C-alpha positions as CSV (number, residue, x, y, z in Angstrom):
1,M,-36.3,29.6,-2.7
2,Y,-34.7,26.1,-1.6
3,D,-36.5,22.7,-0.3
4,L,-33.2,22.5,2.0
5,A,-30.0,24.5,3.3
6,I,-27.4,21.8,4.9
7,I,-24.8,23.5,6.7
8,G,-21.5,21.4,7.3
9,G,-19.5,19.2,4.8
10,G,-18.6,16.5,7.4
11,P,-20.0,12.8,7.1
12,A,-23.4,13.8,8.4
13,G,-23.7,17.0,5.8
14,A,-21.9,15.1,3.1
15,S,-24.4,12.0,3.6
16,A,-27.1,14.3,3.8
17,G,-26.0,16.0,0.5
18,I,-25.6,12.8,-1.3
19,Y,-29.6,11.4,-0.3
20,A,-31.4,15.2,-0.9
21,A,-29.3,14.8,-4.6
22,R,-30.3,11.6,-5.0
23,K,-34.1,12.6,-3.8
24,K,-34.2,15.8,-6.2
25,L,-34.8,18.2,-3.4
26,K,-33.5,21.5,-4.4
27,T,-30.6,21.8,-2.0
28,V,-28.1,24.6,-1.2
29,F,-25.0,22.9,0.6
30,I,-22.8,25.1,2.7
31,T,-19.5,24.5,4.1
32,K,-16.0,25.5,4.9
33,D,-14.6,22.4,3.7
34,F,-15.1,18.6,3.5
35,G,-14.4,15.6,5.8
36,G,-15.2,17.4,9.4
37,Q,-13.1,17.1,12.3
38,S,-11.1,13.8,11.0
39,I,-9.2,15.5,8.3
40,V,-6.1,15.8,10.5
41,A,-6.0,11.8,11.7
42,S,-3.1,10.3,10.2
43,D,-5.2,6.8,9.8
44,I,-8.8,6.1,10.1
45,Q,-9.4,2.5,10.7
46,N,-13.3,2.3,11.0
47,W,-14.9,3.9,7.8
48,L,-17.1,1.0,6.2
49,G,-15.3,-0.3,3.5
50,T,-12.0,1.4,3.8
51,E,-9.6,-0.6,5.8
52,S,-7.4,2.2,6.4
53,V,-7.4,5.8,5.3
54,S,-5.7,9.3,6.0
55,G,-8.1,11.8,7.4
56,K,-6.7,13.9,4.2
57,D,-7.4,11.3,1.9
58,F,-11.0,10.9,4.0
59,G,-12.0,14.4,3.3
60,K,-11.2,14.5,-0.6
61,M,-13.2,11.2,-0.8
62,V,-16.1,12.7,1.1
63,E,-15.7,15.7,-1.1
64,N,-15.7,13.9,-4.3
65,H,-18.6,11.8,-3.3
66,V,-20.8,15.1,-3.0
67,R,-19.1,16.7,-5.8
68,S,-20.3,13.8,-8.1
69,Y,-24.1,14.6,-7.0
70,S,-23.6,18.3,-7.7
71,N,-26.2,19.5,-10.1
72,E,-29.4,21.5,-10.6
73,S,-30.7,19.9,-7.6
74,L,-27.4,20.0,-5.3
75,K,-25.6,23.5,-5.4
76,I,-22.2,23.5,-3.5
77,E,-21.6,26.6,-1.7
78,E,-17.6,25.6,-0.2
79,G,-15.6,28.3,1.4
80,R,-18.2,30.1,3.4
81,Y,-19.7,29.1,6.5
82,A,-23.1,30.4,8.1
83,E,-23.2,33.3,10.3
84,S,-26.7,33.7,11.1
85,L,-30.4,31.7,10.7
86,K,-33.5,33.1,10.9
87,Q,-37.2,32.1,10.7
88,T,-39.6,34.5,8.6
89,T,-43.3,34.7,9.4
90,D,-44.1,32.1,6.5
91,N,-42.0,29.6,8.4
92,T,-39.4,29.3,5.8
93,F,-35.8,30.4,6.9
94,I,-33.2,33.0,5.7
95,L,-29.8,31.7,6.2
96,K,-27.0,34.4,5.6
97,T,-23.3,33.3,5.3
98,D,-20.1,34.9,6.2
99,D,-19.7,36.9,2.6
100,G,-23.2,38.4,3.1
101,K,-25.1,36.4,0.8
102,E,-28.8,34.9,1.9
103,Y,-30.3,32.0,1.1
104,E,-33.7,31.2,1.6
105,S,-35.1,27.3,2.3
106,R,-38.1,25.8,3.5
107,A,-35.9,23.2,5.5
108,I,-32.8,23.5,7.4
109,L,-30.5,20.6,8.7
110,I,-27.6,21.7,10.5
111,C,-24.4,19.6,10.6
112,T,-21.8,21.6,12.1
113,G,-19.9,19.5,14.3
114,G,-17.6,20.9,16.5
115,R,-14.3,22.6,17.4
116,R,-11.5,21.1,19.9
117,R,-11.8,21.5,23.6
118,K,-9.0,23.9,25.0
119,L,-6.6,22.8,28.0
120,N,-7.6,25.3,30.5
121,V,-5.1,25.3,33.1
122,A,-2.0,27.3,34.5
123,G,0.3,28.5,31.7
124,S,-1.9,26.6,29.1
125,E,-2.6,30.3,27.4
126,K,1.0,31.1,27.6
127,F,2.5,27.7,26.0
128,E,0.0,27.4,23.3
129,N,1.9,26.8,20.0
130,K,5.2,27.0,22.4
131,G,5.2,23.4,22.9
132,I,1.0,22.8,23.5
133,T,-0.5,21.9,20.2
134,Y,-3.9,20.2,19.2
135,C,-2.9,18.8,16.1
136,A,-0.9,15.8,15.7
137,T,-0.7,15.7,11.7
138,C,0.5,19.5,11.8
139,D,3.1,19.3,14.6
140,A,4.1,15.6,15.3
141,P,7.8,16.1,13.5
142,M,8.6,19.0,15.5
143,F,8.9,16.8,18.3
144,S,11.1,14.3,16.8
145,G,13.3,12.5,20.0
146,Q,11.7,14.5,22.4
147,K,9.7,13.3,25.8
148,V,5.7,14.4,25.0
149,A,2.8,13.9,26.5
150,V,-0.6,13.1,25.6
151,V,-3.7,14.5,27.9
152,G,-6.7,12.6,27.0
153,G,-7.6,8.9,27.0
154,G,-10.1,9.0,24.2
155,N,-9.9,7.5,20.8
156,A,-8.6,10.7,19.7
157,G,-6.0,10.8,22.4
158,F,-4.8,7.2,21.7
159,G,-4.6,7.7,17.8
160,T,-2.4,10.8,18.6
161,A,-0.2,8.8,20.7
162,S,0.0,6.0,17.7
163,Q,1.1,9.1,15.3
164,L,3.7,10.3,17.6
165,T,5.6,6.8,18.2
166,S,6.9,7.6,14.6
167,Y,8.8,10.4,16.1
168,A,8.9,10.9,19.7
169,K,11.4,9.4,22.2
170,E,8.8,8.9,24.7
171,I,4.9,9.3,25.1
172,T,2.8,9.5,28.1
173,I,-0.8,9.4,27.6
174,L,-2.3,11.2,31.0
175,N,-6.2,10.2,31.6
176,N,-8.3,12.0,33.7
177,S,-10.6,9.2,34.6
178,D,-9.9,5.6,35.9
179,K,-10.7,4.1,32.4
180,F,-9.7,4.7,29.4
181,M,-12.4,6.2,26.5
182,A,-10.9,4.6,23.4
183,D,-11.6,1.2,22.2
184,P,-9.7,-1.6,23.7
185,L,-8.4,-2.8,20.5
186,R,-6.9,0.8,19.9
187,V,-5.5,1.0,23.5
188,E,-4.2,-2.4,23.2
189,E,-2.3,-1.6,19.7
190,V,-0.9,1.6,21.1
191,L,0.4,0.6,24.7
192,R,2.3,-2.6,22.6
193,D,4.8,0.3,21.6
194,P,7.8,0.4,24.4
195,K,7.7,4.1,23.9
196,V,3.9,4.8,25.3
197,K,3.1,4.6,28.5
198,A,-0.7,5.6,30.3
199,L,-1.4,7.1,33.5
200,N,-4.8,6.7,34.8
201,N,-6.5,9.2,37.2
202,A,-3.9,11.9,36.2
203,D,-5.7,15.5,36.5
204,V,-3.4,18.2,34.6
205,K,-2.8,21.2,36.8
206,E,0.0,23.5,35.5
207,I,2.1,23.7,32.5
208,K,5.7,25.2,33.1
209,G,8.5,26.2,31.3
210,D,10.7,29.4,29.7
211,K,9.9,30.2,26.5
212,M,8.8,26.7,25.5
213,V,7.3,23.9,27.5
214,S,9.7,22.1,30.0
215,A,7.0,20.3,32.3
216,L,3.4,19.8,33.1
217,I,2.2,19.4,36.8
218,Y,-0.3,16.7,37.3
219,E,-2.4,15.6,40.5
220,N,-2.5,11.5,40.9
221,K,-6.2,11.3,41.7
222,E,-5.9,8.6,43.9
223,T,-3.1,9.8,46.3
224,G,-3.8,13.6,46.1
225,E,0.3,13.8,45.0
226,L,0.9,16.5,42.8
227,C,3.8,15.0,40.2
228,E,6.1,16.6,37.6
229,L,6.7,15.2,34.1
230,D,9.7,16.7,32.2
231,V,8.4,17.0,28.4
232,T,8.7,19.5,25.3
233,G,5.5,18.9,23.6
234,I,2.0,18.6,25.2
235,F,-0.8,17.0,22.7
236,V,-4.3,18.2,24.1
237,E,-7.3,15.6,22.9
238,I,-9.9,16.4,25.6
239,G,-13.2,16.3,23.7
240,M,-14.8,18.8,21.8
241,I,-17.2,22.0,21.9
242,P,-20.6,21.9,19.5
243,A,-20.8,24.4,17.2
244,T,-24.0,25.4,17.7
245,D,-23.7,29.0,17.8
246,I,-25.9,29.7,14.9
247,V,-29.1,28.1,16.4
248,K,-28.6,28.7,20.1
249,K,-31.0,31.3,20.7
250,I,-33.4,29.2,18.1
251,V,-33.5,25.3,19.0
252,E,-33.1,23.5,22.2
253,L,-29.5,23.1,23.7
254,D,-28.6,20.7,26.5
255,D,-26.4,21.8,29.3
256,R,-23.3,21.1,27.5
257,G,-24.6,23.3,24.4
258,Y,-25.5,20.2,21.8
259,I,-28.6,20.2,19.7
260,I,-31.2,17.9,21.5
261,V,-32.6,15.7,18.9
262,N,-35.3,12.9,18.4
263,H,-33.2,10.2,17.8
264,K,-35.7,8.6,15.5
265,N,-35.8,11.1,13.1
266,Q,-33.1,13.7,14.1
267,K,-36.1,16.6,14.7
268,T,-34.8,19.4,16.6
269,S,-37.5,21.4,19.1
270,V,-38.2,23.9,15.6
271,Q,-40.4,22.8,13.2
272,G,-38.3,22.7,9.8
273,I,-34.8,22.3,11.7
274,W,-33.0,19.0,11.8
275,A,-29.6,18.1,13.0
276,A,-27.1,15.4,12.7
277,G,-23.8,14.5,13.8
278,D,-21.2,15.7,16.3
279,C,-23.2,19.0,16.9
280,T,-26.3,16.8,18.6
281,D,-26.6,15.3,21.9
282,S,-26.0,11.9,20.5
283,P,-23.9,10.0,22.7
284,Y,-21.4,8.7,20.2
285,K,-19.1,11.0,18.3
286,Q,-18.4,8.7,15.2
287,N,-17.8,9.3,11.7
288,I,-20.1,6.5,10.3
289,I,-22.7,7.5,13.0
290,A,-22.8,11.4,12.1
291,A,-23.1,9.9,8.4
292,G,-25.9,7.7,9.8
293,A,-27.5,10.3,11.3
294,G,-27.5,12.8,8.1
295,A,-29.3,9.9,6.1
296,T,-31.8,9.4,8.8
297,A,-32.6,13.3,8.8
298,L,-32.8,13.4,4.8
299,E,-35.7,10.4,4.7
300,D,-37.4,12.4,7.4
301,I,-37.3,15.7,5.5
302,Y,-38.1,14.3,2.1
303,Y,-40.8,12.7,4.1
304,E,-42.6,15.4,5.1
305,M,-41.6,17.3,2.0
306,K,-43.8,14.6,0.3
307,L,-46.7,15.5,2.7
308,S,-46.7,19.2,2.5
């Protein structure tokens, strides 16, 4: 029997794991890998105490920190993911992983993050991995000297555009609204590069090509005009889908599938289950905010454990 099971190795889960070990809660830490979604980023500049770090190094840094606390209190189960969760009649929880192992715990902390939202327009399925990609770190070098598009005007989209300046000849950012969601400083930095231009109110409608992508069609939402943009690569950064399937029939979710939590203590609608990070209805999806939420959850879990 564990005091706590933490699911997820991103900033929220990692922060919680460190706090749990320091408070000597008997904890099992279950994760497929460490670092969360940011491990594919080329450059993270807003992690406190680190002016600049690659996503890969960030993931290793997070892993090393958690592993430094691995002892009789904290058991790390890496390389597996949580497959099912059920509550017992005596108000404990049984967690089953993809390899068939089961863990019983008094409390659960869900830090499962999310996955990339796919572009869903005519031709998007046909040309996935044939010009459409969701990972600039993985695929940017393949588009050296070419014209490419980035779909999405948030921090992820501008971060991808920044990576592409080292390879592509021309980068066009297509933003679906009239304002960028990215930090103003990031916008200013990226658009300073003459290779990069950005289009607001540009709604992608279709991907064209033969064997590979050759163009995309977008609607100018101000005029209703359909425009064609010649590109051979399309990098999609349009948000995420929360990884909450494991609790969708257990805790309350919002209409987008995010776990609803009390933001004072990260409690869910079910006694004994907490959640933190990008899988929750927190309006801000940032590494440092997720880490803080993980620590908040652990403080509350520890407080309740002391009372029981």
